[in-house]
C-alpha positions as CSV (number, residue, x, y, z in Angstrom):
1,M,-28.6,-15.9,17.3
2,R,-28.7,-14.7,13.7
3,T,-30.4,-11.6,12.4
4,T,-31.2,-11.2,8.8
5,I,-32.8,-8.0,7.6
6,V,-34.0,-7.1,4.1
7,F,-33.9,-3.4,3.4
8,V,-36.1,-1.7,0.8
9,S,-34.7,0.8,-1.7
10,G,-35.1,4.4,-0.8
11,L,-36.0,3.8,2.9
12,L,-33.4,6.2,4.4
13,L,-35.3,8.2,7.0
14,G,-38.5,8.4,9.0
15,A,-41.2,6.2,10.4
16,A,-42.1,4.7,7.0
17,A,-38.6,3.2,6.7
18,L,-38.7,1.7,10.1
19,F,-42.2,0.3,9.5
20,L,-41.3,-1.4,6.3
21,L,-38.1,-2.8,7.8
22,A,-40.1,-4.2,10.7
23,S,-42.8,-5.6,8.4
24,L,-40.2,-7.7,6.7
25,G,-39.4,-9.5,9.9
26,V,-36.2,-11.0,11.0
27,V,-34.8,-14.3,9.7
28,G,-32.5,-16.3,11.9
29,E,-32.0,-18.7,14.6
30,G,-33.7,-18.5,18.0
31,G,-36.7,-16.2,17.4
32,P,-38.0,-13.1,15.6
33,H,-35.6,-10.5,17.2
34,G,-32.1,-9.6,16.5
35,R,-29.6,-9.6,19.4
36,H,-27.5,-6.5,20.3
37,V,-24.2,-7.5,21.8
38,E,-21.9,-5.6,24.2
39,P,-18.9,-3.8,22.8
40,G,-16.1,-6.0,21.8
41,E,-18.2,-9.2,21.8
42,G,-17.3,-11.3,18.9
43,E,-14.1,-9.3,18.1
44,G,-11.1,-11.4,17.4
45,H,-13.1,-14.7,17.5
46,E,-14.2,-17.1,14.9
47,G,-17.5,-18.8,14.3
48,E,-20.5,-18.3,16.5
49,G,-19.0,-15.6,18.6
50,E,-18.4,-13.5,15.6
51,E,-21.9,-14.1,14.3
52,R,-23.5,-13.0,17.5
53,G,-21.8,-9.6,17.2
54,L,-23.3,-8.7,13.8
55,I,-26.4,-7.2,12.2
56,R,-26.6,-9.4,9.1
57,L,-28.2,-8.2,5.9
58,A,-29.7,-10.1,3.0
59,E,-28.1,-10.2,-0.5
60,G,-28.3,-6.8,-2.1
61,A,-29.8,-5.1,0.9
62,V,-26.9,-2.7,1.4
63,E,-27.4,-1.2,-2.1
64,L,-31.1,-1.1,-1.8
65,A,-31.0,0.8,1.5
66,G,-28.4,3.3,0.3
67,I,-25.8,2.2,2.8
68,R,-22.3,3.3,1.7
69,V,-19.1,1.9,3.3
70,E,-15.8,3.7,3.3
71,P,-12.5,2.9,5.1
72,A,-11.7,5.1,8.1
73,A,-9.0,7.5,7.2
74,T,-6.1,9.1,9.1
75,G,-5.9,12.9,8.6
76,A,-5.6,16.3,10.1
77,L,-8.8,17.6,11.6
78,E,-8.8,21.3,11.8
79,R,-11.2,23.3,13.9
80,R,-12.7,26.5,12.4
81,L,-14.0,29.6,14.1
82,S,-16.9,31.4,12.6
83,L,-16.8,35.2,12.9
84,P,-19.4,37.8,12.1
85,A,-18.2,40.3,9.5
86,E,-19.0,43.1,7.1
87,V,-17.8,43.8,3.6
88,Q,-16.0,47.2,3.2
89,I,-14.1,49.1,0.5
90,P,-10.4,49.5,1.2
91,P,-9.7,53.3,1.7
92,A,-6.9,53.1,-0.9
93,R,-9.4,51.9,-3.5
94,L,-11.9,54.7,-2.9
95,A,-11.6,58.2,-4.4
96,H,-13.7,61.4,-4.0
97,V,-13.2,63.4,-7.2
98,G,-14.0,67.1,-7.4
99,P,-12.9,70.2,-9.3
100,R,-9.6,71.9,-8.6
101,L,-11.1,75.4,-8.9
102,P,-14.6,77.0,-8.7
103,G,-16.9,76.8,-11.7
104,V,-20.2,76.0,-13.2
105,I,-20.9,72.5,-14.5
106,H,-21.1,72.6,-18.2
107,E,-21.5,68.9,-19.1
108,I,-21.8,65.5,-17.3
109,R,-19.9,62.8,-19.2
110,K,-20.3,59.8,-16.8
111,E,-23.3,58.7,-14.7
112,L,-23.8,56.7,-11.5
113,G,-22.7,53.1,-12.0
114,A,-20.5,53.8,-14.9
115,R,-17.1,52.0,-15.1
116,V,-14.2,54.4,-15.7
117,E,-10.5,54.2,-16.5
118,P,-7.8,56.6,-15.3
119,G,-8.0,59.9,-17.2
120,D,-11.6,59.5,-18.3
121,V,-13.5,62.8,-18.3
122,L,-16.3,62.7,-15.8
123,A,-17.6,66.2,-16.2
124,V,-16.7,69.5,-17.8
125,L,-16.8,72.9,-15.9
126,D,-16.9,76.5,-17.1
127,S,-14.4,78.3,-14.9
128,V,-13.4,81.9,-15.1
129,A,-10.1,81.1,-13.3
130,M,-9.3,78.5,-16.0
131,G,-10.1,81.0,-18.7
132,E,-7.8,83.6,-17.1
133,A,-5.0,81.0,-16.7
134,K,-5.2,79.9,-20.3
135,S,-5.2,83.6,-21.5
136,A,-2.1,84.2,-19.4
137,Y,-0.4,81.2,-21.0
138,L,-1.3,82.5,-24.5
139,R,0.1,86.0,-23.7
140,A,3.3,84.4,-22.3
141,Q,3.6,82.3,-25.4
142,A,3.1,85.3,-27.7
143,E,5.5,87.5,-25.7
144,L,8.2,84.7,-25.9
145,E,7.7,84.5,-29.7
146,L,8.1,88.3,-30.0
147,V,11.3,88.6,-28.0
148,E,12.8,85.5,-29.7
149,K,12.3,87.4,-33.0
150,T,13.8,90.5,-31.6
151,L,16.8,88.4,-30.4
152,A,17.3,86.9,-33.8
153,R,17.3,90.4,-35.4
154,E,19.7,91.8,-32.9
155,K,22.1,88.9,-33.6
156,E,22.1,89.7,-37.3
157,L,22.7,93.4,-36.6
158,V,25.6,92.7,-34.3
159,E,27.1,90.3,-36.9
160,Q,26.8,93.1,-39.5
161,G,28.3,95.7,-37.1
162,A,25.1,97.7,-37.2
163,A,24.2,97.3,-33.5
164,A,25.9,97.4,-30.2
165,R,26.3,94.2,-28.1
166,K,24.4,95.9,-25.3
167,A,21.2,95.6,-27.3
168,L,21.9,92.0,-28.0
169,F,22.4,91.4,-24.2
170,E,19.1,93.1,-23.5
171,A,17.3,91.0,-26.1
172,E,18.8,87.8,-24.6
173,T,17.7,88.8,-21.1
174,A,14.1,89.5,-22.4
175,V,14.0,86.0,-24.0
176,E,15.0,84.4,-20.7
177,K,12.4,86.3,-18.8
178,A,9.7,85.4,-21.3
179,R,10.7,81.7,-21.0
180,I,10.4,81.9,-17.2
181,E,7.0,83.5,-17.5
182,R,5.7,80.9,-19.9
183,R,7.0,78.1,-17.7
184,T,5.3,79.6,-14.7
185,V,1.9,79.9,-16.4
186,R,2.3,76.4,-17.9
187,E,2.9,75.0,-14.4
188,R,-0.3,76.8,-13.2
189,L,-2.3,75.0,-15.9
190,H,-0.8,71.7,-14.7
191,L,-1.8,72.6,-11.1
192,L,-5.3,73.2,-12.4
193,G,-5.4,69.7,-13.8
194,L,-4.3,70.0,-17.4
195,T,-1.9,67.5,-19.0
196,D,1.0,68.4,-21.3
197,E,-1.2,67.3,-24.2
198,Q,-4.1,69.5,-23.1
199,V,-1.8,72.5,-22.6
200,A,-0.4,72.0,-26.1
201,R,-4.0,72.3,-27.5
202,V,-4.7,75.5,-25.7
203,P,-3.8,77.8,-28.7
204,E,-6.3,75.8,-30.8
205,E,-9.2,76.5,-28.4
206,K,-11.7,79.2,-29.3
207,G,-14.1,81.3,-27.3
208,E,-15.8,79.7,-24.2
209,A,-13.9,76.4,-24.7
210,R,-10.9,78.1,-23.1
211,A,-12.8,78.3,-19.8
212,H,-13.6,74.5,-19.9
213,V,-12.1,72.4,-17.1
214,P,-12.3,68.6,-17.2
215,V,-12.9,66.6,-14.1
216,L,-10.9,63.4,-14.5
217,A,-11.1,59.9,-13.0
218,T,-8.0,59.1,-10.9
219,F,-8.1,55.3,-11.3
220,A,-10.1,52.5,-12.7
221,G,-13.4,51.7,-10.9
222,V,-17.1,52.2,-10.7
223,I,-18.9,55.5,-9.9
224,I,-20.8,54.7,-6.7
225,D,-21.8,58.2,-5.8
226,K,-22.5,61.4,-7.8
227,H,-23.4,65.0,-6.7
228,A,-23.3,66.9,-10.0
229,A,-25.9,68.5,-12.3
230,P,-25.5,70.8,-15.3
231,G,-25.6,74.5,-14.4
232,E,-24.6,73.8,-10.8
233,L,-22.0,76.1,-9.2
234,V,-19.3,73.9,-7.5
235,H,-16.1,74.5,-5.5
236,P,-12.9,72.6,-4.9
237,E,-14.0,71.4,-1.4
238,E,-17.1,69.7,-2.9
239,P,-16.6,66.2,-4.3
240,L,-18.7,65.5,-7.4
241,F,-18.0,61.8,-7.9
242,T,-17.0,58.9,-5.7
243,I,-15.1,56.1,-7.5
244,A,-14.5,52.7,-6.0
245,D,-12.3,49.9,-7.2
246,L,-14.5,46.9,-6.2
247,T,-12.2,44.2,-7.6
248,H,-10.6,43.7,-4.2
249,L,-12.5,44.3,-0.9
250,W,-12.0,44.1,2.8
251,V,-14.1,41.9,5.0
252,I,-13.9,43.2,8.5
253,A,-14.5,40.5,11.0
254,S,-15.1,40.7,14.8
255,V,-13.1,38.4,17.1
256,A,-14.3,37.9,20.7
257,E,-11.6,38.7,23.3
258,R,-11.7,35.1,24.6
259,D,-11.0,33.7,21.2
260,L,-7.9,35.8,20.4
261,H,-5.5,33.0,21.3
262,L,-7.0,30.9,18.5
263,V,-6.7,33.4,15.7
264,R,-3.5,34.3,13.8
265,T,-2.7,36.4,10.7
266,D,-1.4,35.2,7.3
267,V,-3.8,32.4,7.1
268,D,-6.3,31.6,4.3
269,V,-10.0,31.9,5.3
270,E,-13.4,31.4,3.8
271,V,-16.0,34.1,3.4
272,R,-19.7,33.5,3.0
273,V,-22.7,35.9,2.4
274,A,-26.4,35.3,2.6
275,A,-26.9,36.7,-0.9
276,H,-25.0,33.7,-2.4
277,P,-25.9,30.6,-0.5
278,G,-23.4,27.8,-0.8
279,A,-20.8,30.1,-2.4
280,V,-17.4,30.4,-0.7
281,F,-15.1,33.3,-1.3
282,P,-11.4,32.7,-0.5
283,G,-9.6,35.4,1.4
284,A,-6.5,36.0,3.6
285,L,-6.6,37.3,7.2
286,T,-3.9,40.0,7.0
287,Y,-4.4,42.1,10.1
288,L,-5.6,42.0,13.7
289,D,-6.2,45.3,15.5
290,P,-3.9,45.5,18.5
291,R,-6.7,47.2,20.4
292,V,-9.7,45.7,22.1
293,D,-13.0,47.7,21.8
294,P,-13.7,48.6,25.5
295,K,-17.5,48.4,24.9
296,T,-17.9,45.2,22.9
297,R,-14.7,43.4,24.1
298,R,-14.0,42.4,20.6
299,V,-11.1,42.9,18.1
300,R,-11.3,43.9,14.5
301,A,-9.7,41.5,12.0
302,R,-9.1,42.4,8.4
303,V,-9.6,39.9,5.6
304,E,-8.6,40.7,2.0
305,A,-10.7,39.1,-0.7
306,A,-10.7,39.2,-4.4
307,N,-14.0,40.2,-6.0
308,G,-13.4,39.7,-9.7
309,E,-17.0,38.5,-10.4
310,G,-18.5,41.4,-8.4
311,K,-20.6,39.2,-6.2
312,L,-19.4,40.8,-2.9
313,R,-20.9,44.2,-2.3
314,P,-19.9,46.9,0.2
315,A,-21.9,46.8,3.5
316,M,-22.9,43.1,3.0
317,F,-23.1,41.1,6.2
318,A,-20.7,38.2,6.0
319,E,-19.4,35.2,7.9
320,V,-15.7,34.4,8.0
321,S,-14.6,30.9,8.7
322,V,-11.1,30.9,10.2
323,P,-8.9,27.9,10.8
324,V,-7.7,28.1,14.4
325,A,-4.4,27.2,15.9
326,L,-5.6,23.8,17.1
327,A,-5.4,20.8,14.8
328,V,-5.0,17.1,15.4
329,E,-3.9,14.1,13.4
330,A,-6.3,11.2,14.1
331,V,-8.6,8.5,12.6
332,V,-11.5,10.5,11.2
333,V,-15.0,9.5,9.9
334,P,-18.0,11.5,8.6
335,R,-20.3,12.8,11.3
336,E,-23.2,10.7,10.0
337,A,-21.2,7.5,10.6
338,V,-21.3,8.1,14.4
339,Q,-24.5,7.2,16.2
340,R,-25.8,6.8,19.8
341,V,-27.1,3.3,20.7
342,D,-28.2,2.5,24.2
343,G,-26.4,5.5,25.6
344,R,-23.2,4.6,23.9
345,T,-21.3,6.2,21.0
346,V,-20.9,3.7,18.2
347,V,-20.0,3.2,14.5
348,F,-21.0,0.3,12.3
349,V,-18.0,-1.6,11.0
350,A,-18.7,-3.7,7.8
351,R,-18.1,-7.5,7.9
352,D,-18.6,-10.4,5.5
353,G,-18.1,-8.3,2.4
354,G,-20.4,-5.6,3.6
355,R,-23.4,-7.7,4.2
356,A,-23.1,-7.6,8.0
357,F,-22.2,-4.8,10.4
358,E,-20.6,-4.9,13.8
359,V,-21.8,-2.4,16.4
360,R,-18.5,-0.9,17.6
361,E,-18.3,1.4,20.6
362,V,-15.9,4.3,20.1
363,R,-14.7,7.4,21.9
364,T,-14.9,10.6,19.8
365,G,-12.8,13.7,20.0
366,L,-12.6,17.0,18.0
367,E,-15.4,17.6,15.4
368,A,-15.0,20.0,12.5
369,S,-16.2,20.5,8.9
370,G,-18.6,17.5,9.2
371,R,-15.9,15.0,10.3
372,V,-15.2,13.5,13.7
373,A,-12.0,12.3,15.2
374,I,-12.1,8.8,16.7
375,E,-9.7,8.6,19.7
376,R,-10.4,4.9,20.6
377,G,-12.2,1.9,19.2
378,L,-11.5,2.2,15.5
379,E,-8.3,1.7,13.4
380,A,-7.5,3.4,10.2
381,G,-8.6,1.4,7.2
382,E,-11.5,-0.4,8.8
383,P,-14.6,-0.2,6.6
384,V,-17.3,1.9,8.2
385,A,-20.9,2.7,7.2
386,V,-20.8,6.4,6.4
387,T,-24.4,6.7,5.0
388,G,-27.4,4.8,6.2
389,A,-26.0,4.4,9.7
390,F,-29.2,5.8,11.1
391,L,-31.1,2.7,9.8
392,L,-28.5,0.4,11.3
393,K,-28.9,2.2,14.6
394,S,-32.6,1.6,14.5
395,E,-32.1,-2.1,13.9
396,A,-29.5,-2.3,16.7
397,E,-32.0,-0.6,19.1
398,K,-34.8,-3.0,18.1
399,A,-32.5,-6.0,18.7
400,R,-31.6,-4.6,22.1
401,I,-35.3,-4.2,23.1
402,G,-36.0,-7.7,21.8
403,E,-33.2,-9.1,23.9
404,G,-34.7,-7.5,26.9
405,H,-38.0,-9.1,26.3
406,A,-36.4,-12.5,25.8
407,H,-35.0,-12.2,29.4
């Protein structure tokens, strides 16, 4: 029995497609219905036996119906595990910046959301302690200059024989003490946050400027929190700014205890967030907590992800797709190519240059990433309908029903 079906362009899904296909009728020998054959019927035979195992299409019908044929391929099919996760800032990329000594906020230089570089001035304080430390440095500098002049004069007098060497020794001792004192007060300024360049400018400062204390950014990042206002009294234990480097983030995933044997570190993973549908952020699973949470029976897994475009944000919910330790090498086809006909799992193998399709029963295996492993019934390289298989399934089922009526 021959079955010839003419498909209409664009009829891919739904009752409309089936209605139109049915309205075109079936052209062939022996009646108006196609005939569904049992698996393997027509395989390896010539002539009529082969014809009986086919759903035959009219000229150009494959293109009109959007049926696409591809050869079955051999490849690795890797299973993936989907894990719930949350985006977090790595602790090493988060800094709480505050003053090193008490003071009153004189000026705010950077606001919430500002990008900063190391050494940028975030705010300026008026600090009595800083004013006193700078004054002590200026006194130590002046004292050193004075005793150095005294030492120079004593050297001249000794050379002229007009002074005893004891006076020279005392002058040298005074200079050494003055240098020690200046070094001590300079180090105190460093401890208060001043750089060598800022210390060198202290003698140029006038009036209240000597009491100013800069609050500096410690690394490049974005100000994500700010607790500072002009005129506010602050102390060293109170952070004024929080800076975060968001160019690299952690995605903390949660692994069920039963799935631990499937997950391993040092593998590349995929991160997805609801805020950017379709976007995939590559990451690396670098750490599995050795402890199991006794309440949730889950284990924390750390994924490190680059965030150069800034699309990932801290506290976002995420999904981490992890390749698991199981993988197979098999003949694989797209999931759409596999259909169920009369309770059997089948694919449609192209014949006669793609104008006819054999209903081939197969046994499937692992499924992942939209592909299915075929364990039996299909060889690598055989041409299979990978789109439009649903329409072929409908015609195969119609042929089966028609065959039943014929009996």
